[in-house]
C-alpha positions as CSV (number, residue, x, y, z in Angstrom):
1,M,-22.2,-16.4,-33.2
2,R,-18.4,-15.1,-33.9
3,A,-19.2,-11.6,-33.0
4,G,-20.7,-12.9,-29.4
5,R,-17.5,-14.6,-28.8
6,A,-15.5,-11.6,-29.9
7,V,-16.9,-9.9,-27.7
8,L,-17.1,-12.0,-24.6
9,L,-13.1,-12.0,-25.3
10,A,-12.8,-8.7,-25.4
11,V,-14.8,-8.0,-21.8
12,A,-12.7,-11.3,-20.4
13,L,-9.5,-9.3,-21.7
14,A,-10.4,-5.8,-20.2
15,A,-10.8,-7.6,-16.7
16,L,-7.6,-9.3,-17.1
17,L,-5.7,-6.0,-18.1
18,A,-7.7,-3.2,-16.3
19,P,-7.3,-4.2,-12.6
20,A,-3.7,-4.8,-13.0
21,T,-2.5,-1.1,-12.6
22,A,-5.5,1.0,-11.0
23,A,-4.2,0.1,-7.2
24,A,-0.4,1.1,-8.5
25,D,-1.9,3.9,-9.7
26,H,-3.6,5.4,-6.9
27,D,-1.2,4.3,-4.5
28,F,2.0,5.8,-5.9
29,N,0.8,8.2,-8.7
30,G,-0.9,11.5,-8.2
31,A,-0.5,14.7,-5.7
32,S,-1.6,11.4,-2.9
33,G,0.7,9.0,-4.0
34,L,4.2,7.7,-2.6
35,G,5.9,7.6,-5.6
36,A,8.5,9.9,-4.7
37,W,9.3,8.7,-1.8
38,A,9.3,5.0,-2.9
39,K,12.4,6.5,-5.7
40,L,13.9,8.4,-2.8
41,I,14.1,5.5,-1.1
42,H,15.6,3.4,-3.9
43,R,18.3,6.4,-5.2
44,Y,19.6,5.9,-1.6
45,G,20.6,2.2,-2.5
46,R,17.8,0.1,-1.2
47,D,15.8,-2.4,-2.7
48,V,12.2,-1.3,-3.2
49,S,9.0,-3.6,-4.0
50,A,5.0,-3.3,-3.7
51,T,2.8,-6.1,-3.2
52,D,-1.3,-5.8,-3.5
53,R,-1.7,-9.4,-1.7
54,N,-4.7,-9.0,0.8
55,P,-3.1,-7.7,4.1
56,N,-4.4,-10.1,6.1
57,S,-2.9,-13.2,4.2
58,L,0.9,-11.9,4.2
59,G,1.8,-15.0,6.1
60,A,5.5,-14.6,7.4
61,L,7.5,-11.7,6.4
62,P,11.2,-12.0,6.1
63,A,12.5,-10.2,9.4
64,D,15.1,-8.4,8.1
65,R,12.4,-6.1,5.9
66,V,11.2,-2.4,6.4
67,A,7.6,-2.7,5.8
68,I,5.5,0.0,5.2
69,V,1.7,-0.3,5.3
70,L,-0.7,2.5,3.0
71,H,-3.6,1.1,4.2
72,P,-3.8,0.2,7.8
73,R,-7.8,0.2,8.3
74,S,-8.0,-2.9,6.4
75,L,-6.1,-5.0,8.4
76,S,-8.2,-7.2,10.7
77,A,-7.3,-9.4,13.6
78,S,-5.3,-12.2,11.7
79,G,-3.5,-9.3,9.6
80,G,-2.0,-7.5,13.0
81,A,-1.1,-11.1,14.5
82,D,1.2,-11.6,11.2
83,L,2.5,-8.2,11.8
84,H,3.2,-8.6,15.1
85,S,5.1,-12.0,14.4
86,F,6.9,-9.8,11.9
87,V,7.7,-7.0,14.3
88,R,8.9,-9.5,17.4
89,R,10.9,-11.2,15.1
90,G,12.9,-7.7,14.1
91,G,10.9,-6.5,11.7
92,D,10.7,-2.3,11.2
93,L,6.8,-1.2,10.7
94,I,5.3,1.6,9.2
95,L,1.6,2.3,9.6
96,L,0.2,5.0,7.3
97,G,-2.5,6.1,9.6
98,V,-4.7,3.9,12.7
99,P,-5.6,0.6,12.3
100,H,-8.9,-0.8,13.6
101,H,-9.3,-1.6,17.0
102,V,-8.9,-5.3,16.8
103,A,-6.1,-5.3,14.4
104,L,-4.2,-2.9,17.4
105,D,-5.5,-5.4,20.2
106,S,-3.3,-8.4,17.7
107,L,-0.6,-5.9,17.4
108,F,0.2,-4.3,20.4
109,G,-2.8,-5.3,22.9
110,Y,-3.6,-1.5,23.5
111,S,-5.2,1.1,21.6
112,V,-4.1,4.2,20.3
113,R,-6.8,6.7,19.0
114,L,-6.3,9.7,16.7
115,A,-8.2,12.8,17.9
116,P,-11.9,13.2,16.9
117,G,-12.9,15.1,14.0
118,P,-13.0,14.3,10.2
119,E,-9.8,15.0,8.3
120,A,-9.8,17.3,5.3
121,A,-8.5,15.8,1.8
122,G,-4.8,16.7,1.9
123,S,-4.8,19.1,5.4
124,A,-1.6,19.3,7.0
125,S,-0.1,20.7,10.3
126,L,3.5,20.9,10.6
127,G,5.5,18.9,13.1
128,I,8.5,19.4,14.9
129,P,10.9,16.8,16.5
130,V,10.1,16.1,20.4
131,A,12.0,12.8,20.9
132,P,15.9,11.8,20.1
133,V,15.1,8.7,17.9
134,R,16.7,7.2,14.5
135,Q,13.6,8.0,12.7
136,V,13.4,11.9,13.3
137,A,17.3,12.8,13.4
138,G,17.5,14.9,10.5
139,V,14.0,16.7,10.9
140,N,13.8,20.3,11.7
141,A,10.1,20.6,10.8
142,A,8.2,18.6,8.5
143,I,4.4,18.5,7.2
144,A,2.5,16.2,8.7
145,S,-1.1,15.1,8.9
146,S,-3.4,17.6,10.4
147,R,-4.8,14.7,12.5
148,S,-3.1,14.4,15.9
149,F,-3.0,11.5,18.1
150,A,-5.7,11.6,21.0
151,S,-4.3,8.6,23.0
152,S,-0.7,6.8,22.3
153,G,-0.4,4.3,24.7
154,P,2.7,3.4,25.8
155,L,4.2,4.5,22.1
156,L,6.5,7.3,22.3
157,P,5.2,10.4,20.4
158,I,8.4,11.7,17.9
159,L,7.2,14.3,15.8
160,A,4.2,16.6,17.2
161,S,2.1,19.6,15.8
162,S,0.6,22.4,18.0
163,T,-2.3,20.1,18.2
164,G,-0.6,17.3,19.4
165,P,1.8,13.9,18.7
166,V,1.4,13.3,14.9
167,A,3.6,10.4,14.9
168,L,4.5,7.6,17.0
169,L,7.2,4.7,17.9
170,G,7.0,1.6,20.0
171,S,8.8,-1.8,19.9
172,V,7.6,-5.2,19.9
173,G,10.0,-7.6,20.6
174,S,13.2,-7.3,18.8
175,G,11.2,-4.8,15.9
176,S,9.9,-1.3,15.8
177,V,6.9,0.2,14.8
178,A,6.2,3.7,13.5
179,M,2.4,5.2,13.1
180,L,1.6,8.1,11.5
181,G,-1.8,9.9,11.4
182,G,-1.8,9.2,7.6
183,R,0.3,9.9,4.8
184,V,0.3,13.3,4.4
185,G,3.8,14.9,4.3
186,L,5.4,11.6,2.6
187,D,2.9,12.0,-0.2
188,N,4.3,13.6,-3.9
189,G,2.5,17.0,-3.0
190,N,4.3,17.6,0.4
191,I,7.6,15.6,0.3
192,L,9.8,18.2,-1.1
193,R,8.3,20.5,1.7
194,Y,10.5,21.0,5.1
195,D,12.4,18.4,5.9
196,D,9.6,15.8,4.7
197,A,12.0,14.2,2.4
198,R,14.8,13.7,5.5
199,F,12.0,12.6,7.6
200,G,11.0,9.8,5.1
201,L,14.5,8.6,4.4
202,D,14.8,8.5,8.5
203,L,11.6,5.9,8.8
204,A,12.4,4.2,5.6
205,L,16.4,3.8,6.0
206,H,17.6,0.8,8.5
207,G,21.1,-0.5,7.4
208,Q,20.7,-2.1,4.1
209,R,17.2,-3.7,4.9
210,K,14.9,-4.2,1.9
211,V,11.4,-1.9,1.8
212,V,8.5,-3.2,0.7
213,F,5.3,-1.4,0.3
214,L,2.4,-2.9,1.4
215,T,-0.6,-1.3,-0.6
216,G,-3.5,-3.6,-0.7
217,R,-6.6,-3.5,0.7
218,S,-8.8,-6.1,2.5
219,G,-10.3,-8.5,-0.2
220,D,-8.2,-7.3,-2.8
221,A,-6.1,-10.2,-3.3
222,A,-8.8,-12.5,-1.8
223,S,-10.6,-13.8,-5.2
224,G,-11.2,-13.2,-9.1
225,L,-8.8,-12.1,-11.3
226,G,-7.6,-9.5,-9.4
227,A,-6.0,-12.4,-7.5
228,L,-3.3,-13.3,-10.4
229,P,0.0,-11.6,-10.7
230,L,0.7,-9.1,-13.6
231,R,2.5,-11.4,-15.5
232,W,-0.3,-13.9,-15.5
233,R,-2.5,-11.2,-16.7
234,V,-0.7,-9.9,-19.1
235,S,0.0,-13.3,-20.7
236,G,-3.6,-14.5,-20.2
237,G,-4.3,-11.5,-22.2
238,L,-2.4,-12.2,-24.9
239,A,-3.8,-15.4,-25.4
240,L,-7.2,-13.8,-25.3
241,L,-5.8,-11.6,-28.1
242,A,-4.6,-14.9,-30.2
243,A,-7.8,-16.7,-29.6
244,L,-10.0,-13.6,-31.0
245,A,-7.9,-13.3,-34.1
246,L,-7.7,-17.0,-34.8
247,I,-11.7,-16.4,-34.5
248,V,-11.4,-13.7,-37.0
249,F,-8.9,-15.7,-39.3
250,T,-11.5,-18.6,-39.5
251,A,-14.5,-16.7,-40.1
252,R,-12.9,-14.4,-43.2
253,R,-11.7,-17.8,-44.7
254,L,-15.2,-19.7,-44.4
255,G,-17.3,-17.0,-45.0
256,E,-20.5,-16.8,-43.8
257,P,-22.5,-20.2,-43.1
258,A,-25.2,-21.3,-45.7
259,D,-28.6,-20.4,-44.7
260,R,-30.5,-23.0,-42.6
261,K,-33.3,-24.6,-44.9
262,S,-36.4,-25.7,-42.9
263,V,-37.7,-29.0,-43.2
């Protein structure tokens, strides 16, 4: 019985602590992560944070922010509507990919499409600025996603490769929206090549605005232990460890139970 309780506590502890860093590791570490970009922004004196909340239940983001959405395909119509409100109130939005059409309809009211064909992992192209805007002011050439945009609607191409636009810029109300074909170029493996570091800074720095990375995917924080803040998971894990230690101590003190006599 005691062994069973100990196993259950150990399993619960693992469930509490294991999910805490999985998303962060994937999104910020490794060659495809964005940790170097985040550190670069912070080095330039900006407050940088990240949230793994479900992107479709963010609510009202403060308008004096630069919000970077890492997984735009997870956005629903309601998530697109929340971001539409954020930008209309003056927020700066950066999408590292193209959202589903229902989210685009809520965000822009029109469709934007990438050129057909799968993108090989880590594949890239070389883009050059094609518009005199702040987001590419210090860029001569930058590595970008190999997927170009087949349709940009009224959005302005600001970076283009030999196959077409690879970064777009638009406005909604008082704010701005930058959309890239993917994170290639701003990832750890490429950000020090060409002018990609400068491109990352031009995109993310707007006055002294705080920068928030929205790392959540649809369903990430909707339910279960993963919805708990990290500090709660850690404190809960410590409580479980204390309970486990108490069980072991009690078992050693009392010894094995006497065998039950049959009646």
